Structures are given as C-alpha cells and as structure tokens.
TORLUMTOR-840424 format. One record per atom (N, C-alpha, C): x, y, z. Coordinates in pm, whole numbers, plus 32768, in hexadecimal, padded with zeros to 4 digits. Example, Ala and Ser with C-alpha at 12.3 -4.5 7.8 and 13.67 -1.06 7.14 Angstrom:
<nodes>
85277DC7830C/84CE7E3E830C/85287EB6830C/85057F1F82C4/85577F9682CA/850A80038313/
</nodes>
This chain:
<nodes>
A1A650EA5B4F/A1DB50685B2E/A25650755AD6/A24E50D25A78/A2BD50E75A1B/A33A51195A65/A326516E5ACA/A39951A25B16/A3DA51345B69/A38B50D55B9D/A3C550655BE7/A419500C5B8D/A3EB4FF25B16/A4354FA25AB6/A4B84FE75A90/A4B150695A7A/A52750B75A57/A58B50B75ACA/A55C50C15B44/A5B250BF5BBB/A5F750385BCA/A5B04FCB5BB2/A5EC4F455BB9/A6594F345B4F/A6424F695AD8/A6A54F5F5A6E/A7234FAF5A92/A71250225AD0/A78550735AF9/A7D6502A5B64/A7914FEC5BC4/A7D74FA25C2D/A8224F2A5BF4/A7E44EE55B95/A8274E735B56/A8A14EA25B07/A8954F135AC2/A9064F4A5A76/A9784F725AD2/A9584FB35B42/A9BF4FDA5BA2/AA004F5F5BE1/A9B04EFA5BFE/A9E44E7F5C38/AA414E385BD5/AA1B4E345B57/AA6E4DF55AF0/AAF14E415ADF/AAEA4EC45AE0/AB624F175AD3/ABC04F025B49/AB894EF65BC0/ABDA4EDC5C38/AC1F4E545C2F/ABD64DF05C02/AC114D6B5BF2/AC804D6C5B89/AC6C4DB55B1C/ACD24DBD5AB4/AD4F4E045AE7/AD3D4E715B31/ADAF4EBA5B68/ADFD4E645BCB/ADB64E1B5C20/ADF74DC35C80/AE414D525C38/AE034D175BD4/AE444CAC5B88/AEC14CE05B42/AEB94D555B06/AF2C4D915AC3/AF9F4DA75B26/AF7F4DDD5B9A/AFE44DF45C01/B0224D715C30/AFD04D0C5C4A/B0034C8B5C7B/B0594C455C13/B0324C495B95/B0834C0D5B2B/B1094C575B1D/B1074CDA5B2A/B1834D285B22/B1E04D035B96/B1A94CFD5C0D/B1FA4CD95C82/B2304C4B5C74/B1DE4BEF5C44/B20B4B655C31/B27D4B5E5BCD/B2714BA45B5D/B2DB4BA35AF8/B35E4BDB5B32/B3554C465B7D/B3CE4C815BB8/B4064C285C27/B3B14BE75C74/B3E14B8B5CDD/B4294B135CA1/B3F74AE05C32/B4394A715BEE/B4C34A9D5BBE/B4CD4B165B86/B54E4B485B58/B5AE4B5E5BCE/B57C4B955C3C/B5D04BA95CB3/B6014B235CE8/B5A94ABF5CEB/B5D24A395D16/B63F4A025CBB/B6314A185C3A/B69749EC5BDA/B71C4A315BF8/B7194AB25C14/B7934AFC5C33/B7D04ACB5CB6/B77E4AAF5D1A/B7B14A7D5D9A/B7F249F45D8A/B7B6499E5D3A/B7F1491B5D1F/B877492D5CD7/B87A498A5C78/B8F649A55C30/B96449D85C8C/B9414A305CE9/B9A64A635D46/B9CE49F95DAD/B974499F5DD1/B99549355E30/B9F348CE5DEF/B9D448A95D74/BA2748485D2C/BAAA488A5CFF/BAA249095CD8/BB12495B5CAC/BB6749165C40/BB2848F45BCF/BB7548B65B63/BBD6491C5B26/BC4A48EE5B01/BCB249465ACB/BCA5494D5A33/BCAE49C359FE/BCB549D4596E/BC3349C35923/BBC249D95961/BB4249CE591B/BB304A4C58C7/BB1C4A3F5844/BB0B4AB657F1/BA884B005810/BA8C4B8257FA/BA154BD55814/B99E4BA957BF/B9B84B795746/B94B4B4D56EF/B9054AD25728/B9504A795769/B9124A0357A7/B8B84A2D581A/B8E44A8F5867/B8904AC158D5/B8134B04589E/B8224B4E5830/B7AE4B8D57F0/B74B4B2257C1/B77B4AB85784/B7214A4D5756/B6DD4A0757CA/B72749EE5835/B6EA49B158AC/B6844A0F58ED/B6A34A9058ED/B6484AF35926/B5C44AF858D9/B5C94ACE585C/B54E4ACC580D/B50C4A425812/B55C49D8580D/B52549515802/B4E149205882/B51E493958F5/B4E549075972/B45E4949598F/B45249CF5989/B3CC4A0A599B/B36949E1592E/B39B49C758B3/B34349975849/B30249135872/B35348B858A7/B31B483658D3/B2B948485947/B2DB48A059A3/B28148B75A15/B1FE48F759E5/B2074957598B/B18E49945953/B1384930590A/B17648D558C2/B12D486C587C/B0E5481058DF/B12C47E75946/B0F1478C59AA/B08047D159F7/B098484E5A20/B03348965A6F/AFB348AB5A1F/AFBF48CF59A0/AF4648E65950/AF0248655927/AF4B47F75929/AF0947765914/AEB24752598C/AEE347745A04/AE9A47545A7E/AE2A47B95A98/AE4C483B5A8F/ADEC48A85AA7/ADED49065A2F/AD9E48EB59C9/AD9F49415953/AD6D49CE5974/ADB94A305945/AD954ABB595B/ADD84B0F58EE/AD874B5B58A7/ADBA4BAD5839/AE1B4C195867/AE134C4358E3/AE6A4CAE5914/AEFC4C82591C/AF154C015920/AF9F4BCF5926/AFEC4BF258A8/AFA64C005839/AFEB4C2057BC/B0104CB257B1/AFE04D07580B/AFFC4D965805/B0714DC1585E/B0B34D63589E/B11F4D8358FA/B1954DC558B2/B1A74DAB5833/B2144DE557E7/B20E4E7E57E7/B1964EB657FB/B1894F4757FF/B1D84F845873/B1DD4F3F58E4/B22C4F6E5955/B2C04F6E592F/B2EA4F0658E6/B3744F0158B6/B3954F735858/B3384F945800/B34D500457A4/B35B508757F0/B304509D584F/B30B5118589F/B38E511B58EE/B3B550A95926/B43050A25974/B4AB50C4591F/B4B5508858A7/B52B509F5854/B52D51305822/B4BA516B580D/B4B651F857E5/B4E752525855/B4BF523658D0/B4EB52865943/B582527A5956/B5B551FF5953/B64451EB5967/B693522758F2/B65E521E5879/B6A152595805/B6AB52F05813/B6415330583F/B64753C15854/B6AD53E558BF/B6B453945927/B71653AB5991/B7A453A0595A/B7BD5338590B/B843532458D1/B8655394586F/B80653BA581C/B821542357B9/B83C54AB57FB/B80754BE5872/B81B553C58B9/B89F55405904/B8E354CF590F/B96254CA5959/B9D2550C590B/BA2A55535953/BA9E558E590F/BB05552458ED/BB4F553B5882/BBB954DF585D/BC3F551C5885/BCA054C8588F/BD2654F458B3/BD84547E58AC/BE02549158D7/BE5F542058D7/BE2653AD592A/BE30533458F5/BDFA52BA5931/BD6252BA593C/BD1F531358FA/BC8C531858FB/BC59533C5870/BC7752E65810/BC4552F65788/BC6C537F574F/BCEC539F5754/BD1E5422572B/BCF85440569A/BCB454AF5685/BC8754E25603/BC2F547F55B7/BBDB543755FF/BB7D53DA55C0/BB015424558F/BACB53F7551F/BA4A542754F3/B9DC53DC553C/B96054015521/B8EF53C35567/B8E5532D554D/B8F4530254D1/B8E9527454B0/B959522554F1/B9D2525A54EC/BA4352145528/BA35520C55C0/BA03527755FC/B9EB5275568D/B98D520456B4/B92051F6566A/B8BD5190568B/B8EF5103566F/B92D50EC55FC/B95C506555DC/B9CD503A5638/BA2650955658/BA94507056B2/BA6350605742/B9FB50A95769/B9C8509D57F1/B974501F5801/B916500757A6/B8B84F9857B5/B8EC4F125783/B9484F145723/B9784E9656E8/BA0F4E8556F2/BA564EE85727/BAE84EE45736/BB2E4EC856B2/BAF74EFB5645/BB314EE855C0/BB6C4F69558C/BBE34F6F555E/BC4B4F08555E/BC8B4EF355E8/BC7B4F545640/BCA94F4756CB/BC4D4F9A5723/BC4A4F8257A5/BBF14FD057FD/BC0C506657F7/BBA550B35811/BBB051455805/BBEC5188587F/BBE5514758F2/BC135187596D/BBA451D659B1/BB3351E5596E/BAC2522D59A9/BA7551CD5A05/BA3352015A66/B9EB51B95AD0/BA3B513F5B02/BABB51575B15/BB1950F45B4C/BB1950715AFE/BB0650785A7C/BB0250035A23/BA964F9F5A49/BA2C4FCE5A8A/B9BC4F795AAF/B9454F895A4F/B95E4FB759D8/B8F44FCC5976/B8A44F4F5958/B8E64EDE593F/B8974E645926/B8424E3D599E/B87A4E485A16/B8314E215A8F/B7BD4E7E5AAC/B7D04F005A98/B7674F625AB8/B7054F795A46/B72D4F5D59CB/B6D64F7D595B/B6B04F095903/B7124EC258CF/B6F84E5E5868/B6B84DDF589E/B6F04DA65907/B6C14D245936/B6364D285974/B6124D8C59C6/B5874D8C59F9/B5214DA25989/B5454DF25926/B4EA4E0658B5/B4DA4D845867/B5484D3D5854/B5414CBB580F/B4E64C5A585C/B4EC4C5F58E1/B4984C085933/B4054C2A5920/B3E34CA9591F/B3584CD2590E/B3254CAF5882/B3784CC4581E/B3504CA15795/B3434C0A5787/B3A04BC057C0/B3994B2E57BB/B31C4AF857FE/B2FB4B2F5873/B2824B0558B9/B2074B1F5862/B2014B935823/B18F4BB457CC/B1844B545757/B1F54B32571C/B1F44AD556AA/B1C54A4B56D8/B1F84A1E574B/B1CC499D5780/B138499B579D/B1064A0857D7/B0764A1257F3/B0254A115772/B0564A57570E/B0124A5C568D/B00C49D1564E/B07B49875654/B07E48FF561D/B01D48A6566B/B01D48B256F0/AFC348625742/AF31487E5727/AF0F48FC5714/AE84492056F7/AE5C48FA5669/AEB94907560C/AE9B48E75580/AE7B48535570/AECA47FF55AE/AEB2476E55A3/AE31474555E7/AE0C478E564F/AD92476F5698/AD16478F5643/AD1F47F855F2/ACAD482355A0/AC9947CB5526/AD08478A54F8/ACFE4739547D/ACAB46BD548F/
</nodes>
C-alpha cells in the first residue's frame, strides 16, 4: 500500500513539473511574440526619428501589459520566471560581442565595458559590431522578457491580496 501511495506522489510530481515547464515555455514564447509584433508594427508604420530609448521603453511596456493581462486571466507562477531566459540570452550575446575582434569602424581599441555599452545601447555612438544591431538582437528582446515577468508579477500580486 505504501509503495502505491509513493508511486502516485511521484506521478503527480512529474505531472506538475511537466505543466510548469510547458507554462514557462508558453509564457516565454508569448512574451517574444508580443515583442516581435511590436517590432513588425514599428517597421510597418516606419516612424522617422524615434529614439532608441523610446523603443526600449515600448519593448518593456507592451509585454508588461500583456503579462499583466494574461496572469489576470490565467494565473500561473511560471510567468514571473520568464526574465531568466532574458538573462541567459543577454549573457550569450554579451559573450559573443566580447569575443569579436575590434578594428576600424568596429569599436577600435574598445575595452569590454565600452564594447557592451556601445553595442547594446549605442552610447555614445554605435560600436559597429554585429552590424549595429545590438539593441535589436540583445537589449530589446531582453527588455520584453523582463517586462513580461514584471507584468505577471504585478498581476499575481494583486490577485493574492
């Protein structure tokens, strides 16, 4: 009898883990799809002179609202962990950028900090590394994942109060 009870608990634990993994994956995909949709709308409208900081704020705010709405409708604690994918992503892209050689028109004689700030934030000017797509490949998708997590956290917090 004891072994049957133990077996049921193991199956329930595996089932719960599978549901959590699926929820984590779906929330991550949803956050990235919202950001991609935002980028597609931006390219379709093609506004002139939009500062990079405004795009960064939109990349965070729109997924934040979606994360808030989704967790209000379907509360799930795994939605708040999506930022971890963003952390892993920015670390991978950072290592890639730091490993790139510098030269004329490509962050000539930049140190590690300058390489990263000029690549991801174009401050004071773009680095020339990864074809000046640092914000698009690194900063904005990470902002979307972090924003989604914050929105989900706010949605779950208000629900518990």
